[in-house]
Structures are given as C-alpha cells and as structure tokens.
N, C-alpha and C positions, 0 to 999 in steps of 0.2 A: 489635947493638942493634935492627936491623929485625926480626930473628927474634923477639926478646922482645916487641916491640910487636905483632907478628902473633899471638903466643900470647895476649897480653892481649886482643886484639880477639876471639879465639876464646872467651876466658873471659867476656867481657862479658855474653852472654845468661844465663850460669849464676850470675852474682853475686847476683841477687835471690833466686833459690831457695836459694842457699847461705846467704845472710844469714837468710832465714826459718828454715832448718834450725838455724842457730847460735842464734838467739833461742829456739827451742823447746827445744833441748838445754840452753841456759843456765837456763831457768826450771825444768827438771826436775832438772838436775845440772850445776852450774857448774864442774865439774872439767875439766881440759884433755884428759886421756886419753880419756874417752868421746866428747868432741866430735871429737877427731882420728880416732877409730875410725869415727864416723859420717861424717866427711868422706871417709875412705878408701872406705867403702861407696858413698857418693854419686858419687865419682870413677869407681869401677868401673862403677856403673850408667850414668853419663854416657858412658863409653867404649862400653859395650854398646849403648846407645841410638843413639849416633852411628854405630857401625860396622854395625848391623843394620837401619837404616832408610834411606830415601832421602837422609838427611843425610850419607851416606857420601861424597857428592861434595865436601863441605867438606874432608874429609881429603886429597883429591887436591890441592887448592890448597896445603896445608901440606907435602905430600910434594914438590911442585915447588919449594918454598922450601928444601928440605933438612931439614925437620923431620919426624921419624918420629912415628907415633901414640903410641908409648911416651914419647918425649921431650915431646910436646905435653901429654899427660895428666899426666905426672910433674911438669912445671913448673906446670901448672894446680893440681895438688894442693899443691905447696909454697907457692905464692902464697896459696891458700885457707887453708892451715894458719897462715901468718903473720897473715893477717887475722883468723882465728878466735882465735888466741892474744891478739892485741891487744884484740879485742872482749871476750873472757872476762876478761882482766885488768882492763879498765875496768869491766866488769859487777860483778866481785867487789869492787872498790874502792867502788862507789856503792850496794851493797846491804848 
C-alpha cells in the first residue's frame, strides 16, 4: 500500500496537465480510444522528460523503495486511464 501511495505522490504533479489534455481531447473527440492513445503518448513523454532532465533524481527515490521506472510509469498510466474513462463517460452523459 505504501508503494501505491508513493506512486500516487509521484503522479500528483502530472494530474493537472493530464486533466487539461483530457478536456481538450473530449471537446474534439469524446471517444475513449483516442483519449487513451493520447494518454499513452503523454506517459511516454513524461518518462522521457523525467529520465533525461535533472528530475532523474526523483527516480532514485522510487528505486530505493523497490519501484522500477517501468512499474512507476505503468501504474501512473493505468490510474490515468481509469480517471480518463470516468471523465469521458460523464462527459458523454451530459453533452
């Protein structure tokens, strides 16, 4: 449970940008598949950003907790997908 909470704390700075991307995708195309493809691209971009900048030190903390970068970003992607599906489902219901 502590590892999952640590992953959520890593995901916290990305939530706002992820939500903005979800809203933009929802206005143009409210289907789930394009939104999830966009989320996959953004997750890969976030991995590249974190691993190639001075933010790489953050990954050391998670490695010390026993969380590999692959597991960290995969879990972040899954949580993001769940939030996106919930938002898009609600968005479709009210539009």
